[in-house]
C-alpha positions as CSV (number, residue, x, y, z in Angstrom):
1,M,30.2,20.3,-69.2
2,A,26.9,21.6,-70.5
3,V,26.5,25.6,-71.0
4,H,22.9,26.8,-71.3
5,N,22.2,30.2,-71.4
6,Y,19.0,31.8,-69.9
7,D,17.4,35.4,-69.5
8,V,16.7,35.3,-66.2
9,V,18.0,32.4,-63.8
10,V,16.3,31.9,-60.2
11,I,18.4,30.7,-57.3
12,G,15.3,29.0,-54.6
13,T,11.6,27.2,-55.0
14,G,10.3,28.9,-52.7
15,P,7.7,31.2,-52.6
16,A,10.1,34.1,-53.6
17,G,11.8,32.4,-56.2
18,E,8.8,30.8,-57.9
19,S,6.5,33.9,-58.1
20,A,9.8,35.2,-59.7
21,A,10.6,32.8,-62.2
22,I,6.8,32.9,-63.5
23,N,6.6,36.5,-63.5
24,A,9.8,36.6,-66.0
25,A,8.2,33.6,-68.1
26,K,4.6,35.0,-68.6
27,H,6.5,38.0,-69.7
28,G,8.4,36.0,-72.6
29,R,11.4,35.6,-70.8
30,R,13.7,32.6,-71.1
31,V,14.0,31.2,-67.4
32,A,15.4,29.1,-65.4
33,V,15.5,27.8,-61.5
34,I,17.6,25.9,-59.5
35,E,16.5,24.0,-56.6
36,K,19.5,22.6,-53.7
37,Q,16.4,19.7,-53.0
38,Q,15.0,16.9,-54.7
39,A,11.6,18.7,-55.1
40,V,10.2,22.1,-55.9
41,G,9.1,24.7,-52.9
42,G,11.5,25.2,-50.8
43,N,11.6,25.5,-47.2
44,C,8.2,27.2,-47.1
45,T,7.1,23.6,-48.4
46,H,8.6,20.7,-46.9
47,W,10.2,22.3,-43.4
48,G,8.3,25.6,-42.9
49,T,4.7,27.0,-43.1
50,I,3.0,24.4,-45.1
51,P,4.2,21.7,-42.4
52,S,3.3,23.5,-39.5
53,K,0.4,25.5,-40.7
54,A,-1.1,21.7,-41.6
55,L,-0.1,20.1,-38.0
56,R,-1.7,23.2,-36.0
57,H,-4.8,22.5,-38.3
58,Q,-4.6,19.1,-37.6
59,V,-4.3,19.7,-33.7
60,K,-6.9,22.5,-33.8
61,Q,-9.3,19.7,-34.9
62,I,-8.6,17.3,-31.6
63,M,-8.6,19.9,-30.0
64,Q,-12.2,21.2,-30.6
65,F,-13.5,17.5,-30.9
66,N,-12.2,17.2,-27.4
67,T,-14.0,19.9,-26.3
68,N,-16.9,19.8,-28.0
69,R,-20.1,18.5,-25.7
70,M,-22.0,16.9,-29.1
71,F,-19.0,14.5,-29.5
72,R,-19.3,13.1,-26.2
73,D,-22.3,11.1,-27.5
74,I,-19.7,9.3,-29.8
75,G,-17.2,8.5,-27.2
76,E,-14.6,9.7,-24.5
77,P,-11.7,12.4,-25.9
78,R,-8.7,10.9,-28.1
79,W,-5.1,11.7,-28.2
80,F,-3.2,11.4,-30.7
81,S,0.9,10.9,-31.4
82,F,2.6,13.9,-33.1
83,P,4.0,11.4,-35.6
84,K,0.4,10.1,-36.5
85,V,-0.1,13.8,-36.9
86,L,2.6,14.7,-38.4
87,E,1.6,11.9,-41.6
88,R,-1.6,13.7,-42.3
89,S,0.7,17.1,-42.4
90,R,2.9,15.9,-45.5
91,V,-0.2,14.9,-47.5
92,T,-0.4,18.5,-48.2
93,I,3.4,18.8,-48.6
94,D,3.0,16.1,-51.5
95,Q,0.0,18.3,-52.7
96,Q,1.8,21.3,-52.8
97,V,5.1,19.6,-54.5
98,E,2.8,18.1,-57.3
99,M,1.1,21.5,-57.6
100,R,3.9,23.5,-58.1
101,T,6.1,21.4,-60.2
102,R,2.8,22.3,-62.6
103,F,3.8,25.5,-62.7
104,Y,7.2,25.2,-63.6
105,A,6.3,23.0,-66.6
106,R,3.0,25.0,-67.7
107,N,5.3,28.1,-68.2
108,R,8.2,26.3,-69.4
109,I,10.3,27.2,-67.1
110,D,13.6,24.9,-66.9
111,L,14.1,23.1,-63.5
112,F,17.6,22.1,-62.7
113,F,18.1,20.2,-59.4
114,G,21.4,20.9,-57.3
115,V,23.5,23.3,-55.5
116,A,24.2,26.6,-57.4
117,R,27.7,28.3,-57.5
118,F,28.5,31.8,-59.0
119,K,31.2,31.7,-61.0
120,D,31.7,34.9,-61.8
121,E,28.8,37.5,-62.2
122,H,26.8,36.6,-64.9
123,S,27.2,32.5,-64.9
124,L,26.3,29.9,-62.0
125,V,27.5,26.4,-61.7
126,V,24.9,23.9,-60.4
127,R,26.2,20.5,-59.0
128,D,23.5,18.0,-58.6
129,N,23.9,14.7,-55.9
130,H,25.4,12.2,-58.6
131,E,28.2,15.1,-59.4
132,G,27.0,15.9,-62.3
133,V,27.8,19.5,-63.6
134,E,26.2,22.1,-65.5
135,E,26.9,25.5,-66.0
136,L,23.9,28.5,-66.6
137,T,24.5,31.8,-67.8
138,A,22.3,34.9,-67.6
139,Q,21.9,38.2,-68.3
140,K,19.4,38.7,-64.9
141,I,19.9,36.7,-61.7
142,V,17.3,36.2,-58.7
143,I,18.6,35.1,-55.1
144,A,15.7,33.4,-53.4
145,T,17.8,30.9,-51.7
146,G,15.5,31.4,-48.2
147,S,16.7,30.3,-44.7
148,R,17.5,28.0,-42.1
149,P,17.1,27.4,-38.3
150,Y,20.3,29.7,-36.8
151,R,22.1,26.8,-34.8
152,P,24.5,28.3,-32.2
153,A,27.9,26.6,-32.2
154,D,27.1,25.4,-28.1
155,V,24.0,23.3,-28.9
156,N,24.7,19.8,-29.7
157,F,22.0,19.5,-32.2
158,R,23.8,16.0,-33.3
159,H,22.1,14.9,-29.9
160,P,18.6,12.8,-30.6
161,R,16.7,15.0,-28.0
162,I,17.4,18.1,-29.2
163,Y,16.1,19.7,-32.1
164,C,15.2,22.9,-34.3
165,S,12.3,23.8,-36.5
166,D,13.5,21.8,-39.6
167,T,14.3,18.4,-37.8
168,L,11.5,18.7,-35.0
169,L,9.4,17.4,-38.7
170,G,11.1,14.0,-37.7
171,L,10.2,14.0,-34.3
172,S,9.5,9.7,-34.3
173,H,7.8,9.8,-31.1
174,T,4.9,11.9,-28.9
175,P,7.5,13.4,-25.7
176,R,5.8,13.5,-22.6
177,S,7.6,17.3,-22.0
178,L,9.0,19.8,-24.3
179,I,11.5,23.0,-23.5
180,I,10.9,25.0,-26.7
181,F,13.8,28.0,-26.3
182,G,12.5,31.3,-28.2
183,A,9.2,32.7,-27.8
184,G,9.3,34.2,-31.3
185,V,6.7,33.1,-33.7
186,I,8.0,30.0,-34.3
187,G,8.3,29.2,-30.8
188,C,4.8,30.1,-29.8
189,E,3.6,28.6,-32.9
190,Y,5.1,25.2,-31.6
191,A,4.1,26.2,-28.2
192,S,0.0,25.6,-29.3
193,I,0.7,22.7,-31.2
194,F,2.9,20.7,-28.3
195,S,0.6,21.4,-25.7
196,G,-2.8,20.6,-28.0
197,L,-1.4,18.0,-27.4
198,G,-1.6,17.3,-24.4
199,V,2.6,18.1,-24.3
200,K,4.2,19.7,-20.9
201,V,5.8,22.9,-22.6
202,D,8.2,25.1,-20.9
203,L,8.9,28.4,-23.4
204,I,11.3,30.0,-22.7
205,N,11.8,33.8,-23.4
206,S,14.7,35.9,-23.9
207,R,12.3,39.3,-23.4
208,D,10.1,40.3,-21.0
209,R,6.8,39.7,-22.9
210,L,5.8,37.8,-25.6
211,L,6.2,38.7,-29.6
212,S,6.5,42.5,-28.4
213,F,5.9,43.9,-31.9
214,L,2.3,43.2,-31.5
215,D,-0.2,45.4,-30.4
216,D,0.1,45.0,-26.1
217,E,-3.4,43.6,-25.7
218,I,-3.2,41.0,-28.5
219,S,0.8,40.0,-27.2
220,D,-1.6,40.1,-23.5
221,A,-4.0,38.1,-25.1
222,L,-1.6,35.4,-26.8
223,S,0.1,34.6,-23.0
224,Y,-3.4,34.1,-21.6
225,H,-4.4,31.3,-23.7
226,L,-1.2,29.4,-23.7
227,R,-1.0,29.5,-20.5
228,Q,-4.7,28.5,-19.9
229,N,-3.4,26.0,-22.5
230,G,-0.7,24.4,-20.0
231,V,2.2,25.7,-21.4
232,L,4.4,27.7,-18.6
233,I,5.9,30.9,-20.3
234,R,9.4,32.4,-18.3
235,H,10.4,35.9,-19.5
236,N,13.6,37.7,-19.2
237,E,15.8,34.4,-19.7
238,D,18.4,32.8,-21.7
239,Y,20.7,29.8,-21.2
240,E,23.8,29.4,-19.7
241,R,24.7,25.7,-21.1
242,I,22.2,22.8,-22.3
243,E,22.7,19.1,-21.6
244,G,21.3,15.9,-22.9
245,D,21.3,12.5,-21.5
246,E,19.8,9.4,-22.5
247,S,16.4,9.7,-21.0
248,G,15.9,13.9,-21.5
249,V,17.3,17.3,-21.5
250,V,18.5,19.4,-19.2
251,V,18.5,23.1,-19.6
252,H,20.7,25.4,-17.0
253,L,19.4,29.0,-17.3
254,K,21.6,31.8,-16.2
255,S,19.4,33.0,-13.6
256,G,20.3,30.0,-11.8
257,K,17.3,27.7,-12.7
258,R,17.6,24.3,-13.9
259,L,14.9,22.2,-16.4
260,R,14.3,19.4,-17.5
261,A,12.0,17.7,-20.4
262,D,11.9,15.1,-22.6
263,A,13.0,16.9,-25.4
264,F,14.5,20.2,-26.4
265,L,13.4,22.6,-29.6
266,W,15.8,25.4,-30.6
267,A,13.4,28.4,-31.9
268,N,15.7,31.1,-31.6
269,G,16.1,32.8,-35.2
270,R,17.3,32.2,-38.5
271,T,20.1,32.1,-40.9
272,G,19.9,32.8,-44.1
273,N,21.0,30.3,-47.1
274,T,24.0,32.0,-49.0
275,D,27.5,30.0,-47.5
276,S,27.1,28.0,-50.6
277,L,26.4,30.0,-53.3
278,G,30.5,31.5,-54.0
279,L,29.9,35.0,-53.4
280,E,33.1,35.7,-53.2
281,N,33.5,35.4,-56.9
282,V,31.1,38.0,-57.5
283,G,32.4,40.8,-54.9
284,L,29.1,39.8,-52.6
285,E,28.9,39.4,-49.2
286,A,26.6,38.5,-46.4
287,N,26.1,39.9,-42.8
288,G,26.3,37.6,-39.6
289,R,23.1,36.0,-40.1
290,G,23.6,35.0,-43.4
291,Q,21.6,37.4,-45.2
292,L,22.2,40.2,-48.2
293,Q,22.1,43.8,-48.4
294,I,19.6,45.2,-51.3
295,D,18.3,48.7,-52.6
296,E,14.8,50.0,-52.7
297,H,14.3,47.4,-55.6
298,Y,15.8,44.3,-54.4
299,R,18.9,45.3,-56.3
300,T,22.3,43.6,-54.4
301,G,25.4,45.6,-54.8
302,I,25.6,44.6,-58.5
303,P,22.8,46.1,-60.3
304,H,21.8,42.4,-62.4
305,I,21.6,40.5,-59.1
306,Y,18.3,40.7,-57.1
307,A,17.9,38.7,-54.1
308,V,14.6,38.3,-52.2
309,G,12.1,36.7,-49.5
310,D,13.8,35.0,-46.2
311,V,17.7,35.5,-47.3
312,I,17.1,39.4,-47.0
313,G,15.7,38.7,-43.6
314,W,12.9,40.8,-42.9
315,P,9.8,40.4,-42.8
316,S,10.5,36.5,-43.1
317,L,7.3,35.5,-44.6
318,A,6.1,33.7,-47.1
319,S,3.5,36.2,-48.2
320,A,5.6,39.0,-48.4
321,A,8.4,36.7,-50.4
322,Y,5.7,36.1,-52.8
323,D,5.4,40.1,-53.3
324,Q,9.1,40.6,-53.4
325,G,10.0,38.3,-56.0
326,K,6.9,39.2,-58.1
327,N,8.2,42.6,-58.0
328,A,12.1,42.1,-58.2
329,S,11.0,40.2,-61.7
330,D,8.8,43.3,-62.3
331,D,11.8,45.5,-61.8
332,L,14.3,43.6,-64.0
333,L,11.9,43.4,-66.4
334,D,11.4,47.6,-66.5
335,E,7.9,46.7,-65.6
336,E,5.6,48.6,-62.6
337,F,7.3,48.1,-59.3
338,R,6.5,48.3,-55.8
339,F,8.9,47.8,-52.7
340,V,6.8,45.5,-50.3
341,E,6.6,47.3,-47.2
342,D,2.7,47.5,-45.7
343,V,2.6,43.6,-44.9
344,P,0.1,41.6,-42.6
345,T,1.0,39.8,-39.7
346,G,-0.4,36.0,-39.4
347,I,0.5,34.1,-36.4
348,Y,-0.7,30.6,-36.5
349,T,-1.2,29.9,-32.6
350,I,-4.3,28.5,-31.6
351,P,-6.3,31.2,-31.4
352,E,-4.0,32.6,-34.6
353,I,-3.0,36.1,-34.6
354,S,-2.7,38.6,-37.3
355,S,-2.5,42.5,-38.0
356,V,-1.6,45.2,-40.1
357,G,-0.8,48.7,-39.3
358,K,0.2,50.5,-36.5
359,N,-0.7,49.5,-33.0
360,E,-1.3,51.7,-29.8
361,R,1.9,51.7,-28.8
362,D,3.1,53.4,-32.2
363,L,0.6,55.5,-32.3
364,T,0.8,56.9,-28.8
365,D,4.7,57.8,-29.3
366,A,3.7,59.1,-32.4
367,K,1.2,61.3,-30.3
368,V,-1.5,60.7,-32.8
369,P,-5.2,61.6,-31.8
370,Y,-6.4,58.2,-31.8
371,E,-9.6,55.8,-30.5
372,V,-10.2,51.7,-30.3
373,A,-12.8,49.9,-32.3
374,Q,-13.7,46.6,-30.8
375,A,-16.1,43.9,-30.8
376,F,-15.8,40.4,-29.3
377,F,-16.0,37.5,-31.0
378,K,-18.0,35.8,-28.2
379,D,-20.4,38.5,-28.9
380,T,-21.1,37.0,-32.4
381,A,-23.5,34.8,-33.4
382,R,-21.3,33.2,-35.8
383,A,-18.4,32.6,-32.9
384,Q,-21.5,31.5,-30.5
385,I,-22.5,28.6,-33.1
386,T,-19.2,27.6,-33.9
387,G,-18.1,27.6,-30.7
388,D,-15.0,29.9,-31.4
389,T,-16.0,32.3,-29.4
390,V,-12.3,33.3,-28.0
391,G,-10.7,36.4,-29.2
392,M,-11.3,39.8,-30.9
393,L,-11.3,42.2,-33.3
394,K,-9.6,46.1,-32.4
395,I,-9.7,49.0,-34.7
396,L,-7.5,51.5,-34.5
397,F,-8.8,55.2,-36.0
398,H,-7.9,58.7,-36.2
399,R,-10.8,60.8,-34.3
400,D,-10.8,63.4,-36.2
401,T,-10.9,62.3,-40.1
402,L,-11.9,58.3,-39.0
403,E,-8.7,57.2,-40.9
404,I,-8.0,53.4,-40.2
405,L,-4.6,52.8,-39.1
406,G,-4.2,49.7,-37.8
407,I,-6.4,46.4,-37.9
408,H,-5.3,43.2,-34.7
409,C,-7.2,40.1,-34.6
410,F,-7.2,37.2,-32.2
411,G,-9.0,34.1,-32.6
412,D,-10.3,31.5,-35.0
413,Q,-9.9,32.6,-39.1
414,A,-7.8,36.2,-37.3
415,S,-5.8,35.8,-40.6
416,E,-8.6,36.1,-42.6
417,I,-10.4,38.6,-40.8
418,V,-7.9,41.3,-41.2
419,H,-8.0,41.5,-45.0
420,I,-11.0,43.2,-45.0
421,G,-10.0,46.1,-42.5
422,Q,-6.6,45.9,-44.7
423,A,-8.4,46.6,-48.3
424,I,-10.2,49.5,-46.5
425,M,-7.0,50.6,-45.1
426,Q,-5.6,50.7,-48.6
427,Q,-8.2,53.2,-50.3
428,K,-7.2,56.9,-51.0
429,G,-8.1,59.7,-49.2
430,E,-11.7,59.7,-47.5
431,A,-12.2,56.0,-48.9
432,N,-10.2,55.2,-45.8
433,S,-12.8,55.4,-43.3
434,L,-14.2,53.6,-40.1
435,K,-17.8,54.8,-41.8
436,Y,-17.3,52.1,-44.5
437,F,-18.1,49.2,-41.8
438,I,-21.2,51.6,-40.6
439,H,-22.6,52.2,-44.3
440,T,-21.9,48.1,-45.4
441,T,-24.7,45.2,-45.4
442,F,-22.3,41.9,-44.0
443,N,-24.2,38.9,-44.6
444,Y,-25.3,37.6,-40.7
445,P,-24.2,35.5,-39.2
446,T,-20.1,36.0,-40.2
447,M,-17.4,36.8,-38.6
448,A,-17.1,39.6,-40.7
449,E,-20.2,41.0,-39.2
450,A,-17.0,41.9,-36.2
451,Y,-16.5,45.2,-38.5
452,R,-19.6,47.0,-37.8
453,V,-20.1,46.3,-34.3
454,A,-16.6,47.6,-34.1
455,A,-17.2,50.5,-36.0
456,Q,-20.5,51.4,-33.8
457,N,-18.4,50.6,-30.7
458,G,-15.5,52.7,-32.0
459,L,-18.0,56.0,-32.6
460,N,-19.9,55.7,-29.3
461,R,-16.3,56.6,-27.8
462,L,-16.4,59.6,-29.8
463,F,-17.5,63.0,-28.5
């Protein structure tokens, strides 16, 4: 068995693993990366962020074509099958894999494809698909193995009409109706995608409102627009059993209701990919959801073994994972370090949602004297031109100091728009002020202009 020696070994090539590896390589360390799949990119590229957002983009284009009066001169509304839309998203996946493979080659990072397992605290055994075995030793190890959909034992995922968010990407037809269990980010995004394709969707939520971590007004807006697109939302429900037959799936709810659809999607929770790592060989233990406990420097219970990305749980976002990987790598290199906390939320429903900072509930509970600044997209010239008039920008600010406390955006390009406010929020002292948007000239017409409109609205509320 061949033995290879490295300064740093990273397990996983998702956003967290990629950034950790490249950062270490750019600081002159000898780095290897282990990936259990046959291509780099991790779950983010192959089953999560990239395919779902590419799907969403295609569906949004179809919806725009079918609702834009100008296109009626070309022909009648068009409907596309799920496999056809999925086929286009695979082009993006291939582009991502090709680009990220070049990153590793350019930085002279060795790639090992296979399943990694700890032999001891400094050694990993890698077994590939052909039963080839190699051993890697390293001074520092970074676990960035990501997560997969949580699958409860009482749901038969072997049934051809019962899917999780991974297996859904193998769906070979367009169901007429779909039941989604779990109204978190993944459930809401897929509810938007399938309703946009004309599928009848039942969205089952175990809580009393959608995405309760969001600002209440934004959550309400999401509920309204999902319903407008034909999604039936059922709050405060849980399943008793799920039965699949030759023609569909029946969901029996604990409330006594019974639902039937052509297909069923389980979208309730994620599990960290730690079960094959041999953690017992180094004295580490994952929690019940397969996640690893880390300290404020992303170190596990063994100081030279780090863990980053979805495998540590919150916030389970590709953006945060990338920063976590880079900063964990900085720590093991004794470079300047930052623990990633203030992370913007990007939810790619139709329309999309993004927020950063505190929401109204947080500030009210903390008895912070805040005020609200709002701008509705329907009142901006750019939105009127593009036809994307649904949505709003909401700025929460301290009524005495004008410090920006939270940015909440709902509508087209929300995940881009929020970063303007985020940049000002990150400024120190008096530079974090609502006045910035009054004293700054914005291009016209733009969506960014909503900040000026909102700031004027907010200042008008003061007395």
